[in-house]
Every structure is written in structure tokens, then in C-alpha cells.
Phi, psi and omega in degrees: 000137171283130183307124172079351182263337179081008180255152182257142175256132189302327183269008174283119185291344179281335183284127180231099183296144185300326188288341176286350177285343175287159182294161181288127180297328184293332177296317179293327181292319178295317179297320178295318181295319178292321177298320181293322179293314177302317177296325176298316181297318177298329181293341183271347183300148172295158189309314185291314178297324175291327176291315179296317182298321175301318179289324177297316177298323179291317179297319177295330179294323178288330182273352185268091174211164183300122181091007182294153181289345180287344180258005179299153180299316174241091184300157181270110182294326177302312177301320176297324181289329173294318180300314180299321179297321178292318181292314180299317177301316180293324176295320176298320180285305189278323178263357181064032178273119180284159176288122186282135180299149181088358177076018187297324181290319180295316177300316179296321179296318178299314181299311180298321179292313178298321179296315181298310179302323179296314179300312179299318177298316180293319178295315178298317178298318182291326179288318182295325177289328180264359175079027181295000000 
């Protein structure tokens, strides 16, 4: 501030403009770039894996609310296994995917579920840190 004038000088280190309190646009650009890259990789999934991924995203959408157990500090693996069982059952019915010997369908479903939960937890943490 210039003494007695009520105007701010840009190189005044005490001056802190209100608009800098908002989040950094580069963070959103990085998030968008990561999301676009992830969508590209998902587009390359085989048909069965893409169908299961869609079911996983729908199920996670139902579990994605404030206070959800997917955001617990130490999530409940047993609950995740129940979710995987529901998704696997739906995949067998809707996609006609038979249960593969050796539990590979169950493992694929679990991996896709954990990956989606990780993405949502990371996005939520990032938003909490930047004040979204």
C-alpha cells in the first residue's frame, strides 16, 4: 500500500490478492490430462474387461458419498470382496462371462475395483488439499 493513498503496489510483499486463494489452474490441467490418458487406456481394454470396468465404475458410483467406507483410512477388505462378488455375478449374467478356472475372473474384478477406488480416493484427497 502506498502510504495514505489506499492503493496497492504489485511488488508490495504485504499485498495478497484475493484471487490467489483459489486453486492453481495447473492442478486441474494435470488432473484432466491424467483422466484423458486413463480413458485412452480403458478404450484399449478387451471387450470383457471393458464391460467389467463399466460395472465396477457403476458400483463405485453407488459407494461414492460423503462418509463412505471406501474413504476410510483403513478400508474393509471383506466389504470390497462382497462388492467384487456382486460385480462378478452381474458380469456372469449380463456379459455371459463364465467363471474362469483358477479364479481369474474374480482376480480381474478385484484388481479393477481396487484401481477405481484408488482413483476416487486420490481425487478426493487432492480436492480436500486444494480446497475444492
